[in-house]
N, C-alpha and C positions, 0 to 999 in steps of 0.2 A: 533784696532777698538774699539770704546766705546761699553759698554754693554747696552742692551735695554731690556725692559720687554718682548717684542715680536719680532719675526722675521718679522711678517706681521700683520698690523692692517687694517681691512676693515671697512670703514664707510658706512653703509647701508646694510640692510638684505633682499634685493630684489633678483631677479633672478641672476643678475651678481655677486653681492657680496657673496651670499650663495654658488654658484658653485665655485667661486674663492677660498673662504675660505676652503671649504671641500677638494678640490683637493690639495691645498697647504698643508693642514694638513696631507693628505694622503702621501705626499712626504716627510714628516718628519719635516715640519716647525712648529714653535710655533706660533699659530694664534689666534687672537681675532677679534670679530665682534661686532659692536654696531648698534642697531636699535632703534630709538626713537618712532616709530609709530606702525607698525605691520610687523611681519615676513612674507616674501613672496612678499612684495612690492606691487606696483600698480596692477600688473597682477592678483595676487591671490585674493586681497582684494577688489579693486575698479576698476578692469579692465577686462582683458580677461575672467577670470573664471566666475564671477557673471554675466557678460554681456552675455556670451554664454549660460548660464543657462536660462536667460530671452529670448534669441533668440529661444532656444528650446521650451520654453513655448508658444511663439507666433506661432511657426510652428504647434504645436498640435492643436491650434484653427483652422488653415487653413485645416489641414488634416481632422478634424472632419467635417468641412463644405463640403469637397470634397468626403467624404466617401459615400454619397448617390448615387453618380454617379457610384459607384462600387457595389451597392446593399446593403449597410449597412444602417440601420435605427437608427441613433444616435441622441439623444436629447441633445442640448447644453444649459445648465442652466447658462451659464455665467462664467466668470473667477474669481477665488478667489485670489486676490492679496496677502492677508496676508498669505495664505497657501504657495504660491510660495516663498514669502520673507523668511518664516521660513525654508523651504527646502534649499533655496539658501544660507542663512546665516550659516546654519549648515555645509554645504559642505565647505564654505569658512573658517570657524573656524577649521574644520578638517585639511584642507590643510595647513593653516597657522601654526598650531601646529606641523605638520610634518616637516616644515622647521626648526623650533627651535630644534626639537629632532634630526634631521639629523646633525646639527652643533655640538650639544653636543656629539652625537655618534662618530663623527669624531675626537673628542678631542679638539675642539675649545673652547676658553673662550668666553662666551656670555654676553654681556651687554645690558640690556633693558634700554637704556639711550641715550641721545644726545651726540655726540662727536664733539668737535670743536678744531681747531688748536691753540696751544700756541706758537709754533715755528716749524721749519721744521721736527723735530722728536718727538715732544711732543704734547699730546692731553689732553684736559679736557674731561673726560668721566663721565658725571653725577656727577661732583664735585671731581672725583678722577683723579690724575695726572698719565698719562700712557705714556711710550715711546715705539717707534717701529723703527726697522731698515728700513722697507719699509711701506708705507701707501698707501692705495688705496681708492679713493673716488668713491662710487657707490650709490649715493643718489637719482638717478632717476630724475623725473620731477614732475611738479605740474600744474594743469589746471588753465587757466587764464580767466578773464573776460575782455570784451572790456572796454575801458576808456570812458564811456558815462554816462550822468546823470542817476541816478537810477540803475546803474549796480548791486548794492548790492541786488536788488530785484530779480535778475536772479539766476539761479542755474548753477553749474558746473557739470562735468560728475560724480564726486564722489557722488553727492547728489541723483542721481537716486536710489542708493542702501540704502538710508535711508528714502525714501518716504513711508508714511503710507498707501497711497491709490493711485490709478491710476489717474493722472490729466486728465480731460476730453478734454481740449483744450490746445494744446502744440505748442509753437513756438520753433523751433530749429534754432539757429543762427550759420551758418557755414556749409560747405558741404564737409568737410574732412571725413575720414572713421568713426570717432567716431560719428559725426553728423548724417550721413546716417544710421549707425547701430541703433542709438537711435530712429531715426524717424521710421524705419521699425518695431522695436520690440514694440514700443509704439502703433503704428498703429495696429499691429497684436493683441495686447492685448485690443484694443477697443477705443483708443483715436483718436480725430481729430488732425491731425498733419500738420503743414506747415514748410517747410525748406526754410530759407531765406539766400541768399548768393549773393556776389557781382559779381562773374564771370558769363560767359554765360552757363557753364556746371559745374557740381559738380566734385569732386575728382581730383583737380589739381595735375598734375604729373603722372597720370595714362594714359594708352593708350586712344586716343580720341574715338575710336569705343566703348570701354567699358564705357566711360563717357556718351556718348550719349545714349547708351542702358540702363544704370542703371537709367537715368533720365526718360526714357519712362516707365520702369518697375515700378518705384516708383509712377509715376503719375497714372498708370493703377490700382494700389491698393488703390487709394484714397488719396494719400499724395499730398498736394499742393506744387509744386516746384516753388518758386519765385526767379528768377534770377535777376541780375543787381540791387540789392537792398541791403541796409544796415540799421541796426537799429540806431536810433539817441537818443532815450530816453525811459526809463521805468518809469511808474508812478503807484503808489498804488491807486487802486480803492477800493470801499467798499467790493466787493466780487470777485475781479479779479485783474489782472495786465494789465495795458494799455501799449501796445508797439507801439511807433511811429516810422515810417519808413522814409527813405530818400525821398520817393515819396510823403510824407505828408499824406499818408494813415495811419490808426491805426488798431490795432488788440486788441480785448479783449480776454485774455487767462488766463488759470489757472496756467501755468508754462512756463517760458522761460529758455531754456537751452543754455548756452554759450558753443559751441563746436568750439571754434575759435583758438585753439592751446594750447600748453603746453610749459612751460619754464623750463630750467634745475634748479634743486633744490640745489642752492649753497648759497643762502642768509644766512648770519649769521654763516657760517662754519669757519670763521677766516682764509680763504685762504690767505689773504694779510699778515698775520703774518708768514706764511710759505713761502711767496714769490711766490706763484702760480699765474700765469696769468689767467685772466678770460675774456671771450669775453663780448661784450656789453649786450647780452641777458642772461648772466650768465653761458653760456657753458664753459667748461674747454677744451681748445685746447690741443691735444695730438699728438705725432708723431706716426710712424708706429708701434712702440712697446707699444703704449698707455701710454707712459711716458709724464708727463707735462714738463714745462720748468725747474722744479726742478727734477733732474734725479731719485731720490729714491721715488718720489710721482707720483702715476699713477691715471688714471681715466678711468672707464669703464661704459658701459650702456648708458642710456638716458641722463645722466649728461654731456656727450660729444656732444649730439645733432647731431649725425651722421646718424645712421639708427635705429630709435627708435622702435625696435621690441624685444620682450622677448627672442625668440630663438637666436637672434643675440647677445644680452647681455650675455646670458648663454655661447654661444660659445666663445666669447671674454674672459670672465672670466676664462674659462677652459684653453684656450690657454695661457693666461698670467701666470696662476699657473704653467703650465708645463714649461714655459720659465724661470720663476724666480727660481723655486725649483725642477723641475723634470728632469733637464739636457736634456730637449727636446725642444729647442727653436723653436717656430712655431707661425704662425699668423692665425686668422680666417678671411676668405675672405669676403669682403663686396660686392663682385660681385655675380650676379645671385642668389640673396636671394629670395626664394619663399615667398609669403605672401598672405593673404586673407582678404577680407572685408565681414563681416557677415551681409550683407544686405539681402533683400528678393526679388529675389533670390540672393545668395551670389556671390562674385567675387573672383577669384584667379589669380595670375599672377606670372611669373618668367622671369627675363631677361629684354631685352630692349623693349621699346615701338616702334611703327612704326616710330615716329618722331626721336627718338634717333638713331635708326638704319639707317634711311634715311640720317641723317647728316653725317654718316660715308661713305656712298656710295650706289650704286644701291642695292635695297632690294626687294625681292619677298614677296608678301603678300598673304596669304591664309585665307579666312574668310568663315564661314558658320553660318547661322541662321536657327533654326528649333524649332518646338514644341516637347518637350520630350514626350515619350509615355504616361506617367502618365496624362499629361494634354491634350492629344488628347481625353481622356475619361472625365476628370473632367471639361474641357472647361474653366478653370480658366484663367482670363485675366492677362497679364503682366508676364507670366512665360516662355517666349521664351528663348532659350539658344543661346548664341553667343560663338563661338570658333574662335581663331585666332592664326596663326603661322607667325612669322616674320623671314625671312630667308635671310642670306647674299647671294647675287646673284652669287658672284665669288666662294666662298668656299662651298656654299650650307649648311653651318652650321646654325642650328636653334638658332637664337639670342634671341628670346623671344616667350613666349606662354601666351595667355590671355584667360580667360573664365568668362562669366557671366552665371550662371545656377546652378540648384540644384546639390549638391555634388561636386561643383567646387573645394573646398579646398581639399577634399579627393583625387580627380583626380590629381590636380596640384602637390601634393607631389611627385608622381611618375614621372610626366613630368619633375619636377625640377631636378631629378637625371640625366635624359637624357641631359638636357640643360647644367648642370654643367660638365658633362663628354664630352661635345662637339659634341653631336649627330648631324648628318646631316639630311636633308629632306629625303634622301634615306633610312636612318636608320628607320625613322618613317614609310616610305612607305612599307618597307618589314616586319614590325611588324604586326602580325595577330591581328585583333581586337576581343574583347570579345562582343559577340552578344546575345541579344540586349541590348546595353548600350549606354549612351551618350558618354562615354569615347572613344568608338571606332572611333568616328568622327575625333579624333586627328591623327589617322593613316590611314584614308581614304580620306584625303584632297588631291585630285589629280589635281584639276584645279586651276591655279593661278588666284587670284581675280584682282590684279593690281601690278604695279611696282612703288616703291617709291624711292626717292633719285636721280632722274634724272630730267632733265629740263622739259620734257613733261610728267607730271603726270596727269592722268585722273581727271576730275573735281570732281568725286565722291570719290577720294582718299584723305587721310589726310597726307600730307607730312610734316606738321608742327603742333605743339601743339598750 
């Protein structure tokens, strides 16, 4: 076997790459990692972490407004964008630094440089020629703009975290989770916001009850939800951007955010020199072991465009390290992965949607809508909670759980354990609720709302997305 500089070389210092490298080094492998932009990847620097901090900031504004209903006399003197940005950026810098230090502490060789393939075992790393027995591509993804005239005048998601001030009038293009999160946090911080999207409901791929309810909730907080519409042109005006829509209407706005998707970050990596196949959108196809068509080259995380979630990437990276170097072959399951959308109120979900379950056979659906206790006092509009269980009618196994409402992400983490373990509706029913909480509703849903997946589905049910 030829000698190489490293047992493992990881291209990309995000969630997947860092976990993979650390665990592999812990198993005794000689490991190197290259990162050309920032340690911690999208999540830490221009994604989950700074976004959640800004979501928290918007929530404080609403809580301050609601406090009067509970007897507090609070004066709101407006939001200080610069102060929030400074606190956010300091936390991002702290976390990014931790990633680099963790790798060094694990014994990894760290390159602050771009790595590109020269051949299947050789990389150019910042001008240095390096060889490795195994190579893993973990370069994540990048936000895209629509291919329309004037698109360069619009912003992508990364740009939110470099704005010097809150734009007063914002158009968000796209209704995926990033678009809806941005719309809610910008509205919560004081902007006028319109979400423009082509479908009839936002959040394609989510359960239809959730999709309908989040649209109502966002409208109730003053966000304009414009469906069945697409942007066709952006033009620079003297003091604003002019957005022209497919309906021939225009909008004068201070900022346009393209939240229309992300592409795998594989351009310029030289994958063709290594013989690695790449899909049309740039994604790297992999097998069940996350190997590419070149057996010693692997790909993990968003660059595979499978399930683009930070915890999923981390889990896959850990499993691959155990498999390659830990004498513990295993896989991270892509099924029943809990996830959340930090809208206002937030969404959390695990398992199958009603439509997905109904396609497999008869399905019992349990749904409840209610106003949480906090807002029976505050009277705030658009804060109703929706909870839903999707249950296989034959086995009575809970196939999916969905929630729109405050603390949904915190609640769904525990529900996710039950769904992954294969809990039945009877298991939920015999669990004692914690009172008074919203979470207890998941274990007190006794009356079936409807049946899906049969020929005679009630008109108010959603048997298909």
